[in-house]
N, C-alpha and C positions, 0 to 999 in steps of 0.2 A: 540414532540418538534416543535416549530414554527420556521420558517426560521429566523435566526438571521440577524441583520442589516449588518453584515460583517463577512466573514470567512477569516482568515489570512492563506495564504499558504506560506511555507518557506522551505528552505533546513536546516535540523537540524542534522548535522553529529554526534553530541554528545547527541542525544536524550536519556533521562533517561529511563533505563530498566523498571522501575516500570510503567511509563506512557505507554510505548510500550506494556507491558504485559496487562495492563488494557484495552487498545483498542482492543487487540487481543481477550481477554475474552468477551468483550462487543460486538464483531462482530461475524460473522458466522465462522471466522477462529479459534476461540478459541479451538474448538475440534480437529483441524487439525495441531496445532502448539504445541511445547513443553513448554506450559505456566507455568508448574510447575518446570522448570529447568532454574533458573535465570542465571546460568553461560552460558548455551547454548544461551539464548536470548541475553546476553551481547556480546557473540562472533558473533552472527548473525548481530547485529547492527555494531559492530566494523569492520567487514569485508565487509559490504555493501559499494558500491561505491557511492550510492545516497540514502539519506533518506529525504523524503519530508513529511511535516506535514500539517494538517489542524487544526486550533485552532479557537475557538469562540473568537470574539473580545469583550470580557467582562472581568471583574475583574478576575484575576487569569489565564486568557487565557487557559481554559481547552482544552486538546487534544481530538479531536473527530475523527481524521482519520490519517492514515499513509500509505505511499507507500515506500517500501524498494526494492532496485534494485542493480543488478550487471551489470556493463557496461564498455565498453572501450572508451565511449564518442566520438566514431568515426564511428562505423559500426552498432552495435546492443546493445540493452539494454534488459535485462531480468527482468521483474517485479516479484520479488519473493513473495512479500506480498502487497496486497491492502486491507486494513482493515478500516472499518468505524463503529463506535459505532452504534448499532441497533437503538438507539433513534434518530440518525441523518441520517439514511438511507432513501433514497427517496428524499433527499433535494439537490442532485447534488454534494455532497462532493466527492464521488468516481470519478465522471467525472472531477471535479475540480482538484483532485490530478493527474489524468492522463493528463489533459491539462497542469498542472504545469510541469510534466515530459517532455512532448513534447516541451514546451517552453525552459526548461533547456537544453535538449539534442539537440535541433535544428532539422531542416528538413532532415538532411542527416543521422540520426540515426534511424534505425528500432526498434520497441518495440515489444517484445514477452512476453507471459506468458502462464501458464497452469491454466485454470480456475477450480474452484470447480464446480461440476455439477449444483448446484442451481444458480450460478452466470453467467453462459454462456450467457444467454439472455441479461444481463446488458452490456457485452462487445460488443455484436452485436449491441445493441441500440446506443452505443457511437461511432460506426463506425469501430470497429475492424473486420478484416476478420477472419472467422473461418478456421483453418487449420486442415487437416485430419492426417497429418503425424507427430506425436509426439512420442517420445520413452523415456523409463524410466527404470533405475535400482533402485529398492527399497532400502531404508536404512534399517539397521538391527534394529535400535531403534531411 
């Protein structure tokens, strides 16, 4: 994919589940998310405090990236999903979504996330600090 003339970043609290699923499948997160459980994806979107999207500024405005987060809008924000279609990776879309999150949240809100192993370098390149103390209770399914 060549760099489009413009990427539209927006808050989309009512993002369509099928679009969300498509970007997850087209990204590296497809294997790590419940993409075959539409009801669960719908609940994930409905209960997110912040859903930011990246769309191509062409006819149909296709979705190419999404950031989904849980936040109190005061102290901290946890980015639970940052997904960019593989065809658009390397074009700055992920950084653009993180920049949109930072603009939306403001300078007084910290942002945290747990990276997939293959994406850790990306977060370091955009200036996030690697933390060593993270803890996890696994889900049953």
